C-alpha positions in Angstrom: -74.7 7.8 -45.1 -71.7 9.2 -41.9 -68.3 7.6 -41.7 -66.4 7.3 -38.3 -62.5 6.8 -38.4 -61.1 3.4 -37.1 -60.3 3.5 -33.0 -56.6 3.8 -32.3 -54.8 0.8 -30.1 -55.6 2.7 -27.4 -59.4 2.7 -27.7 -61.5 1.5 -25.0 -64.1 -1.3 -25.5 -66.4 -3.0 -23.6 -65.5 -6.3 -22.1 -67.7 -9.1 -20.9 -67.0 -10.9 -17.9 -63.4 -10.2 -15.7 -60.9 -9.2 -18.3 -58.2 -10.4 -16.4 -59.5 -13.6 -15.9 -60.3 -14.0 -19.6 -56.7 -12.9 -20.4 -55.2 -15.6 -18.2 -57.3 -18.5 -19.2 -57.2 -17.3 -22.9 -53.2 -17.0 -22.8 -52.9 -20.4 -20.9 -54.8 -22.4 -24.0 -52.9 -20.5 -26.5 -49.6 -21.3 -24.7 -50.4 -24.8 -24.6 -51.2 -24.9 -27.9 -48.1 -23.3 -29.2 -45.6 -25.2 -26.9 -47.2 -28.5 -28.8 -47.3 -27.2 -32.4 -45.0 -24.9 -32.8 -42.4 -26.9 -31.4 -42.7 -29.6 -33.9 -42.8 -27.1 -36.5 -38.7 -26.9 -35.2 -36.6 -25.1 -37.6 -38.8 -24.5 -40.1 -40.7 -22.3 -37.9 -37.7 -19.5 -37.8 -37.9 -19.3 -41.9 -40.1 -15.7 -43.1 -43.4 -16.5 -44.7 -46.6 -14.0 -45.2 -50.1 -14.8 -44.5 -52.4 -12.3 -46.5 -55.5 -12.5 -44.7 -59.0 -10.6 -43.7 -59.8 -9.2 -40.2 -62.0 -11.8 -39.6 -59.3 -14.6 -38.3 -56.5 -12.3 -37.7 -56.8 -12.5 -34.2 -56.2 -16.4 -34.3 -53.9 -16.5 -36.8 -51.4 -14.0 -35.2 -51.6 -16.3 -32.1 -51.1 -19.4 -33.8 -47.9 -18.4 -36.3 -44.4 -19.2 -35.4 -42.0 -16.6 -35.3 -41.0 -15.2 -38.8 -44.3 -15.4 -40.5 -46.0 -12.2 -41.2 -49.9 -11.5 -41.2 -50.3 -9.1 -43.8 -54.2 -7.5 -43.3 -55.7 -7.6 -47.2 -58.2 -4.8 -48.6 -61.6 -6.3 -48.5 -60.9 -9.8 -49.8 -57.6 -9.2 -52.2 -56.0 -12.0 -50.0 -57.3 -14.4 -52.8 -55.8 -12.5 -55.6 -52.9 -12.0 -53.8 -52.2 -15.5 -53.8 -52.8 -16.2 -57.4 -50.5 -13.4 -58.4 -47.9 -11.9 -55.8 -44.9 -14.4 -55.0 -44.5 -13.1 -51.9 -47.2 -14.5 -50.0 -47.1 -17.8 -48.8 -50.4 -18.5 -47.4 -54.0 -16.6 -48.0 -56.6 -16.6 -45.1 -60.5 -15.3 -45.4 -63.9 -15.9 -45.8 -64.9 -15.3 -49.7 -63.6 -18.4 -51.4 -62.2 -19.0 -54.6 -64.6 -18.2 -57.6 -64.2 -20.0 -61.3 -63.5 -16.4 -62.5 -60.8 -15.7 -59.7 -59.1 -19.0 -60.1 -58.9 -18.7 -64.4 -56.5 -16.2 -63.6 -53.8 -18.2 -62.1 -51.4 -18.5 -64.5 -48.4 -19.7 -62.6 -49.4 -23.3 -62.0 -46.4 -24.6 -64.3 -44.2 -23.2 -61.7 -45.7 -22.7 -58.6 -47.9 -26.0 -58.2 -51.8 -26.3 -58.0 -53.9 -23.8 -55.3 -55.1 -25.7 -52.4 -58.7 -24.2 -50.9 -59.5 -25.4 -47.3 -61.9 -24.4 -44.7 -60.0 -24.5 -40.8 -62.8 -23.1 -38.8 -66.3 -22.0 -38.7 -67.8 -19.0 -36.7 -71.0 -16.4 -37.0 -71.7 -13.0 -37.6 -72.3 -11.1 -34.6 -75.1 -8.4 -34.4 -73.9 -5.5 -31.8 -76.4 -2.9 -30.7 -77.1 -0.2 -28.4 -80.1 1.5 -27.7 -81.8 3.0 -24.3 -83.7 0.1 -22.3 -82.8 -2.6 -24.7 -81.3 -5.4 -23.2 -82.4 -8.7 -24.7 -82.7 -7.3 -28.4 -84.6 -10.7 -30.7 -84.7 -10.2 -34.1 -86.7 -11.9 -36.7 -85.4 -13.0 -40.2 -88.5 -10.5 -41.5 -87.2 -7.5 -39.1 -83.2 -7.9 -40.6 -84.0 -8.1 -44.1 -86.5 -5.1 -43.6 -83.5 -3.4 -41.8 -80.9 -3.5 -44.0 -83.1 -3.1 -47.0 -84.5 0.0 -45.2 -87.9 -0.8 -45.3 -90.5 1.8 -43.6 -91.4 -1.0 -41.7 -88.2 -1.2 -39.5 -86.7 2.0 -39.8 -86.8 3.1 -36.0 -86.4 1.1 -32.9 -89.6 1.4 -31.7 -90.6 -0.7 -35.0 -88.6 -3.6 -34.0 -88.3 -3.7 -30.1 -90.8 -4.2 -27.5 -91.3 -4.9 -23.8 -92.0 -8.6 -24.3 -89.5 -9.4 -26.2 -86.6 -7.4 -26.0 -86.5 -5.4 -22.6 -88.3 -2.8 -23.3 -90.2 -0.9 -26.0 -87.8 1.2 -28.5 -87.4 5.1 -29.2 -88.7 6.3 -32.0 -85.1 7.3 -33.2 -83.5 5.8 -36.0 -81.8 2.4 -36.6 -78.5 3.6 -37.6 -77.3 0.4 -39.1 -73.3 0.0 -38.9 -71.3 -0.9 -42.1 -68.1 -2.2 -43.6 -67.4 0.7 -45.5 -63.9 -0.7 -47.4 -63.6 0.0 -50.9 -62.6 -3.8 -51.2 -65.2 -5.2 -49.2 -64.7 -7.4 -46.3 -65.5 -11.4 -45.6 -67.9 -10.2 -42.4 -69.8 -8.6 -45.1 -69.6 -11.4 -47.4 -71.0 -14.0 -44.9 -74.0 -11.7 -44.1 -74.6 -11.1 -47.6 -75.1 -15.1 -48.0 -77.8 -15.1 -45.3 -80.1 -11.9 -46.4 -79.4 -13.2 -50.0 -80.7 -16.6 -49.1 -83.4 -15.6 -46.4 -85.1 -12.7 -47.8 -86.8 -13.2 -50.7 -90.3 -13.6 -49.0 -89.8 -10.0 -47.0 -88.9 -7.8 -50.0 -90.9 -6.5 -52.6 -90.9 -7.6 -55.9 -87.6 -7.5 -57.7 -85.8 -6.2 -54.9 -83.0 -8.7 -53.3 -79.8 -9.0 -51.5 -77.0 -9.3 -53.7 -73.9 -12.0 -52.0 -70.9 -9.3 -52.5 -68.0 -8.5 -50.3 -68.8 -5.1 -50.7 -71.6 -3.8 -48.9 -73.0 -1.0 -50.6 -73.2 -3.7 -53.5 -74.9 -6.2 -51.2 -77.9 -3.7 -50.2 -77.9 -1.6 -53.5 -80.2 -4.2 -55.5 -82.4 -4.3 -52.1 -83.0 -0.8 -51.4 -85.6 1.7 -52.2 -85.4 4.7 -54.0 -83.9 6.9 -51.6 -85.3 10.5 -51.5 -82.7 13.7 -51.2 -83.6 14.0 -47.6 -82.9 10.3 -47.1 -79.7 10.4 -48.9 -78.4 14.0 -49.1 -74.8 13.2 -50.1 -75.9 11.1 -53.2 -73.9 8.3 -52.2 -76.7 5.4 -52.3 -77.3 4.5 -48.9 -79.4 6.1 -45.8 -77.6 9.3 -44.4 -78.8 7.4 -40.9 -76.3 4.3 -41.6 -72.5 4.9 -40.5 -69.9 3.3 -42.3 -66.7 2.2 -40.7 -63.3 0.8 -41.3 -62.3 -2.9 -39.8 -63.6 -4.7 -37.4 -62.1 -2.2 -34.7 -64.0 0.5 -36.2 -67.3 -1.7 -36.2 -66.8 -2.6 -32.1 -66.2 0.9 -31.5 -69.3 2.3 -33.5 -71.7 -0.6 -32.8 -71.0 0.5 -29.2 -72.9 4.0 -29.3 -76.7 4.5 -28.8 -79.4 3.5 -31.7 -76.3 1.4 -33.5 -76.7 -2.2 -34.9 -74.0 -3.7 -36.6 -72.4 -6.8 -37.5 -68.8 -8.3 -36.6 -66.8 -11.4 -36.3 -65.8 -13.0 -33.4 -64.3 -10.4 -31.4 -63.9 -10.0 -27.4 -66.6 -7.1 -26.8 -69.2 -9.1 -28.3 -69.9 -13.0 -27.8 -72.8 -15.2 -27.9 -72.8 -14.9 -24.1 -73.7 -11.2 -23.9 -77.5 -10.9 -25.1 -77.3 -7.2 -23.5 -75.4 -6.2 -26.5 -75.6 -8.9 -29.0 -78.6 -9.7 -30.9 -80.7 -12.9 -31.0 -81.6 -13.9 -34.2 -85.3 -15.8 -34.1 -84.5 -16.7 -30.5 -81.2 -18.0 -30.8 -78.1 -17.1 -30.0 -75.3 -18.8 -32.0 -73.5 -22.3 -30.5 -70.4 -24.5 -31.6 -73.0 -27.7 -31.8 -75.5 -25.7 -34.0 -72.8 -24.0 -36.3 -71.4 -27.7 -36.6 -74.0 -29.2 -37.9 -75.0 -27.1 -40.3 -71.7 -27.9 -42.2 -72.5 -30.3 -45.2 -70.6 -33.3 -46.1 -66.9 -32.1 -46.8 -66.4 -33.4 -50.6 -65.3 -37.0 -51.9 -64.2 -39.0 -54.4 -63.1 -37.0 -57.7 -64.9 -34.3 -56.1 -62.0 -33.4 -54.0 -59.9 -32.3 -57.1 -62.0 -28.9 -57.6 -60.5 -26.2 -54.7 -64.1 -24.4 -55.6 -65.9 -27.9 -53.6 -64.4 -27.7 -50.4 -65.7 -24.2 -49.3 -69.3 -25.3 -47.6 -72.4 -23.3 -49.3 -74.6 -21.2 -47.4 -77.7 -23.5 -46.0 -80.8 -21.7 -43.9 -80.4 -23.2 -40.6 -83.9 -24.9 -38.8 -83.7 -23.9 -35.2 -80.6 -22.3 -34.9 -78.9 -18.9 -35.4 -78.6 -18.7 -39.1 -75.7 -16.2 -40.1 -72.6 -18.2 -40.1 -69.7 -19.0 -42.4 -66.4 -20.6 -42.4 -62.8 -18.8 -42.4 -60.4 -20.6 -45.2 -56.9 -21.3 -46.0 -55.2 -21.0 -49.2 -51.7 -23.3 -49.4 -50.1 -24.3 -52.4 -49.3 -27.7 -53.4 -45.8 -27.5 -54.0 -43.2 -25.2 -52.3 -39.8 -24.0 -53.2 -37.6 -26.0 -50.8 -39.7 -29.3 -50.7 -41.3 -30.5 -47.5 -38.4 -32.1 -45.6 -37.4 -31.3 -42.2 -36.8 -27.6 -41.7 -38.6 -26.6 -44.7 -41.0 -24.0 -44.8 -43.1 -26.6 -46.6 -43.1 -28.5 -44.0 -44.2 -25.4 -41.4 -46.7 -24.7 -43.9 -48.3 -28.8 -43.4 -47.5 -28.8 -39.8 -49.8 -25.4 -39.4 -52.5 -27.3 -41.5 -52.3 -30.5 -39.2 -53.1 -28.2 -36.2 -56.8 -27.4 -37.4 -57.1 -31.0 -38.8 -55.9 -32.7 -36.3 -57.9 -30.8 -33.3 -54.8 -29.2 -31.8 -55.8 -25.9 -32.5 -59.3 -26.3 -31.2 -58.6 -24.7 -27.6 -57.2 -21.7 -29.4 -60.3 -21.8 -31.6 -62.6 -21.8 -28.9 -60.4 -18.4 -26.9 -61.2 -16.8 -30.5 -64.7 -17.5 -30.0 -64.5 -19.4 -33.3 -65.6 -23.0 -34.1 -63.6 -26.3 -34.5 -64.8 -28.3 -37.8 -66.7 -31.7 -37.7 -64.6 -34.7 -37.5 -65.7 -35.7 -41.0 -64.0 -32.4 -42.6 -60.9 -32.9 -40.3 -60.7 -36.6 -41.4 -61.1 -35.4 -45.5 -58.7 -32.6 -45.2 -56.1 -34.9 -43.5 -57.0 -37.7 -46.0 -57.1 -35.5 -48.8 -54.3 -32.9 -48.3 -51.4 -34.0 -45.5 -51.2 -38.1 -45.9 -53.1 -38.2 -49.5 -54.6 -41.6 -48.4 -58.0 -40.6 -50.3 -55.8 -41.6 -53.5 -56.6 -38.2 -55.3 -53.2 -36.8 -55.2 -53.8 -33.7 -53.8 -51.2 -34.5 -50.9 -49.0 -31.3 -49.9 -45.6 -31.9 -51.4 -47.1 -35.2 -53.5 -44.0 -36.0 -55.7 -45.8 -37.1 -58.6 -47.4 -33.6 -58.8 -44.4 -31.4 -57.7 -41.7 -33.2 -59.8 -40.4 -30.5 -62.4 -42.2 -27.7 -60.5 -40.2 -25.1 -58.9 -42.7 -24.7 -56.1 -44.2 -21.3 -54.9 -41.3 -19.6 -53.3 
């Protein structure tokens, strides 16, 4: 494989539409949201808080967080472990959900209280590409499975791009897959892996499959053929034609170069309105209604008591763009200082309310993310904000937080 460095903040990226118009529209949306909801947080917004999170939702949270809050980028999917063990982490944001094994390591419940895990938005993983003449790339599920498994049937652009469907016949150039190379993985890789694991069985050789993982190499290792010394000269287990990068910024820059195909979280340069450099899948681009329709019903009754039940599982959609998932928040049920007016706890509760009430919907759209369906918003409100569902999960619930110091 090749490794490419992440661009500096001054690096240029291809933008869609009029950049100034996009900026003004986005600024107007976010100004409205901030004035309504952050004002409601009152003096609590000035208190320090650290949100440890992945790159997928980072721009959204950094725009919405009140003064005094800090977004601390996580290494791979380490936000979950950090939230369970690090007293300096107030909230965590990411796509890889808690697992039973990770949750079993949480030993601070007697002091900090219970853990709450909720989805706050849905979104698609997009496939940026660049190849000469190819302007309407459409990839089938079979082609994606073969590309990411380095199948001999899909190693070059002329094997996947035709004039009839993709704008031009592809050249004989190798497909340079661009992938996230963080040692601890990434949430975007995790969402891609769910799709490949669920969809690719019919298109892979016997005993080959994609592993659900936040690490790219772990995801593809069980699907790749045995590579020859020519294909993998450096012996790292990946084709030398593939390109490893760090972060969304690295992915955005690397995917803008010829012969490349990558995968990226919502990004200003790559949106569902840009098929000239973002691929369709099975003829579809992602749309908000289609993504909302993929989410199953939220948990109900006593099933809400298990935080693992709050992250929607993956299903292969019929007649829609198939690479999707949710970005989630981890919160504590109890916080030091309680939830009275002006407390940190009150500001966290207000922040969650911004998502469940629809108050942040404009901001989500501005960041190419999708608000949760009303059924999910109602379930989150009833369980964690008002406690009206009777499960005792509400933030600051007296029965659960009595005698507990609360999360620092």
